[in-house]
C-alpha positions as CSV (number, residue, x, y, z in Angstrom):
1,X,91.7,96.2,121.2
2,X,94.4,97.9,119.2
3,X,96.6,100.1,121.1
4,X,99.1,102.2,119.1
5,X,102.5,103.3,120.3
6,X,106.2,102.4,120.2
7,X,107.1,98.8,121.0
8,X,103.6,98.2,122.8
9,X,103.4,95.0,124.4
10,X,100.2,92.7,125.2
11,X,99.7,94.7,128.4
12,X,99.9,98.3,126.8
13,X,103.4,99.0,128.0
14,X,105.7,100.9,125.6
15,X,109.1,102.0,125.1
16,X,108.5,105.0,127.2
17,X,106.6,103.4,130.1
18,X,107.2,99.6,130.9
19,X,107.2,98.8,134.6
20,X,104.7,96.2,135.9
21,X,102.1,98.8,136.8
22,X,102.2,100.7,133.5
23,X,99.3,98.8,132.1
24,X,96.8,101.5,130.9
25,X,96.2,102.9,127.5
26,X,94.4,106.1,126.9
27,X,91.8,106.9,124.1
28,X,92.9,110.3,122.8
29,X,90.1,112.7,122.4
30,X,91.4,114.1,119.3
31,X,91.4,110.8,117.3
32,X,89.3,108.3,119.2
33,X,92.3,105.9,119.1
34,X,94.0,104.2,122.0
35,X,97.8,105.0,122.5
36,X,100.0,103.6,125.3
37,X,101.1,107.1,126.4
38,X,101.3,110.8,125.4
39,X,104.9,110.4,124.0
40,X,103.7,107.6,121.7
41,X,100.9,109.7,120.4
42,X,103.2,112.7,120.0
43,X,105.9,110.5,118.0
44,X,103.4,108.6,115.8
45,X,100.3,110.5,115.2
46,X,100.0,112.9,112.5
47,X,98.2,115.5,114.5
48,X,98.3,117.3,117.8
49,X,96.5,115.9,120.8
50,X,93.5,117.5,122.4
51,X,92.4,117.1,126.1
52,X,89.2,115.4,127.1
53,X,86.8,118.2,128.4
54,X,85.3,117.7,131.8
55,X,81.8,117.3,130.4
56,X,82.9,114.1,128.7
57,X,84.7,112.5,131.5
58,X,82.0,109.8,131.5
59,X,83.3,108.4,128.4
60,X,85.1,105.0,128.4
61,X,88.6,106.2,127.6
62,X,91.0,104.1,129.6
63,X,91.8,100.6,128.8
64,X,93.2,98.2,131.5
65,X,96.1,96.4,129.8
66,X,95.8,93.4,131.9
67,X,92.2,92.4,131.4
68,X,91.2,94.9,128.5
69,X,88.3,96.4,130.6
70,X,87.4,99.9,129.8
71,X,87.0,102.5,132.4
72,X,85.5,106.0,132.1
73,X,87.8,108.9,132.8
74,X,86.1,109.7,136.2
75,X,86.5,106.0,137.2
76,X,90.2,106.0,136.2
77,X,90.9,109.2,138.1
78,X,89.4,107.9,141.3
79,X,91.0,104.6,141.5
80,X,94.4,103.0,141.7
81,X,93.5,99.6,140.4
82,X,91.3,98.0,137.8
83,X,87.7,97.5,139.1
84,X,87.5,94.4,136.9
85,X,90.7,92.4,137.6
86,X,92.1,94.4,140.5
87,X,95.6,94.9,138.9
88,X,97.4,98.0,140.1
89,X,97.8,100.9,138.0
90,X,100.9,103.4,138.1
91,X,99.9,106.1,140.6
92,X,102.4,108.5,139.1
93,X,100.1,108.6,135.9
94,X,98.1,111.3,137.8
95,X,101.1,113.6,137.3
96,X,100.1,113.4,133.6
97,X,96.5,114.0,133.9
98,X,97.0,117.6,132.6
99,X,98.1,116.1,129.3
100,X,95.1,114.1,128.5
101,X,92.2,115.7,130.6
102,X,91.1,119.4,130.9
103,X,91.9,119.7,134.5
104,X,92.0,123.6,134.6
105,X,88.9,123.9,136.7
106,X,89.0,120.6,138.3
107,X,88.2,120.3,142.1
108,X,90.2,117.9,144.1
109,X,89.4,114.5,142.4
110,X,92.8,112.7,143.1
């Protein structure tokens, strides 16, 4: 699966986020393309990002950079590791949910 961004490695890490647990890519709602992070999208896409509306959170939009398993947004928001390969995800990513997902009316999911 092609993941766009700046200096993206085989595990979806990029120049902005490159620790051992930075192994997810996000399919952006606006273009249906996987990017390593919001900064990569902002710096390389020719359009503004849009957020995933809550009624589409069952869409597969998260890619595990370790095993290439796709997760739905709901699955991703409710776990800290890949259900396929058990690799840990960066728990601090939840601080950025508001950049990718419409969390304005969200109940406590995380």
